[in-house]
N, C-alpha and C positions, 0 to 999 in steps of 0.2 A: 400279552404284552403289546402286540402289534395294534390291536384295536384301541387299547388305552392310550398308547403313544400318538396314535393318529387324532383322536379326540382332544388330546392336550394341545397338538398343533393346530387344530381347527380353531379353538378358542384363542390361542396365542396369535394366530394369523389375524383375526379380527382386531385384536388389541394393537397390534404394530400397525396395522393399516390406519387405524384411527389417530395414530400418533404421526403419520406422514412418512412411514418408511416403505411405502409402496410405489415410489417414484424412480425415475432413471438416474438419480443422483446415487442410489444405494443398490446393493447387491440383493439377490433373493435371500430369504432366510436359509440357514445351513440346517436343514432338516435331515436327521440321520436316519439310516435303515439299520434294522437289527440283523446281525449276522446270522446265517441259518443255524449255526450250532451254538448260538449264544446261551441259550437256556440250559443246555446239557454240559456246558463247558465247566472243567474243574476250576478254572481261574478265568474271571471276567475282568478285562481291563478297558477302561474308558479313557482314551487319550484326548485331552482338551487343549486345543491350540488357542492362540489369542483371538484371532479372527482370520477369515478367508483372504484371498487376494485375487485381483484381476479386474479387467474391464467389462467382463461379460455378466449380464443379468439373465438368469433363466426365468422365463415367464410361462407360467403354467400352474397346474394344480399341485397340492402338497405331494401327491404320489409322483408327478412327473418330475418335481424338484429332487425328491429322494432317489428316483431311479437315475437321473443324470449325475447326481453327486455320487451315487454308488459306483457308476461307470468311471467318474473321474478318479474316485478312490482306487479302483482296480488298476487303473493306468498309472497313477502315480506310485502306488506301493510296488509295482513291478518295473517301472522305468526310471523314476526320478532319483537323481544322485545327490539331492540336497541333503544337508545334515538333518533337517527335520524328518525327512522319509528314511534316512539311514537308522536314526534312533527309533522310528516307529517300526521298521522291519525287524530290528533287534527284539522289540517288545512282543512281536507276533511269534517269536519262537518260545516265548513264556507262557502265553495264554491266548484266549480269543479277545481280540481287540475291536473297538469301535471307534471311529473318528468323529469328534465333536468340535465345536468352537465355543469359546466363552462369550464372545460377542456374536450373536447369530447373524448380524448384518454388518457389512463394511462399506465404506466408500468405494465407489467404483474408480479404479485408477490403475495404471500400470506400475507405479511407484508406491507412494504412501497411501495405504488404504484404511489406516485406523481411523476411528471416529474421534471427534473432538470430545473434550471433557463433557461439555453440554449435551452433545448427541449421545454419548454413553449413558449418561445419567437418564436422559429421556427413554432410551431403548429398554433399560432395566427398570422403568418405572411401571411396567405392566403389572396388572393384578397376578397374572400368571408368571411365576418365577421359573422359567422354562428349564434352566439347568437343574435346578432342585427337583422339578417335576420328572426330567429325564432320569436322573438318578434314582428317584423314588420308584419309577416304573421298571427300569432296566435292572436295577439291583446290581450295579457292578461291585466287584470285590475291591477293586482299586481304581481310583480316579487320579490320573497323573497329568498335571498341567505342565505344558511346554511353554513356559512364560505366562504371565497373568497381568491383569489389571485390578488393583486393590478395590477401586470403586465398584467394579463389576462383582467381585467376590462379596463385598459387603452387602449388596443389594440382593444378590442371588443366594448366597450361603452365609447368612449372618453368624451362625454358631461356629463355622469353620474361620470366618473372618476374625472373630475374637481370639482364636488360637494363633492365627497367623500374624495378627497385629495386636498383641495384648496391651500395648501402650498407645494405640491409635494409629491411624493410617499413615502418619508421618514418620513412624518409627519402625525401623527394620530389624530390631535387635533379635527377632526370633530366627531369622535366616541369614543375617549378614555374613556371619563367620564361616559357615558351612555352604552357603550358596544353594541350599535346598532346605526343605522343611517337610516333616511328615506328622501327621495327626490322624488318629482314628476315632471316629464318631458314628455311633449307632451301627457298628458292624461294617463300616466302610473305611478304607484307608485312603486318606488324601495326601498325595505326594506333589509338592510344588517344587519345580525345577526351573533353572534359567533356559531360555530358548536355546535349541541346539545350535543355532547360527551365532551364539555369543562368542565373540572373538577373544575375549580374555579369560575363557574358562581355564581351570587348572588342567593340566595334561591328562589326568585320569579321571576327569569329570565324568564322561560318559560311561566308563566301567563302574564308577561310584553309583550312579543312578541305576544302572541294571542290576547291581548287587543289592541295592535297596529294595527293589522290586522283587527280586528272587528270594529274598528273606521273607518277605510278606506272603508270597505265593507258598513258600515252605510251610508256613504257619497255617495255611489253609488246608494242606494236605496231611500234616502230622496228626 
């Protein structure tokens, strides 16, 4: 797995560099590392955020970026009190988790880090659909999104997108009422949830999301 992931990142790195995402306006790509017990885990959960955050760009090789992000993950999972990491910590009690981001690159800023619509479409125009490739290589049982961008999903996971937006990207009928959406394709369960920092979420929203994950993990072990 590790070698195949590295090869995919090597190819992807060249592609995003050719698109201009290798300058000081943008972050490093968020290259994930495979947890040591991932392959033997009974339940493998890939947590996908919208994008990273911050003003720092890690300059270095793919391995150096992976190492630095793994250290950042260890710090945040153990020390951050944000709603994002609280939900993430709860998921680590249910299975082996890996941290990923839907948009591999973000704008460097202390405040708003998301890409513009034009930048996002450009980022995901690569021949290598990196999220799809990561899922293919790592074979998670569950991929859970903490918020998402429809345009990114459409370009990275078109079959999933068709289920999430059955009437087109401007229509949210599939998930508007429940504020979450689940679909299983090719043996992988995709769960779309609102960002943990969403201020208007129902009182029991976090428990609801955890119960959905627990149900699918139970199906794996039954």
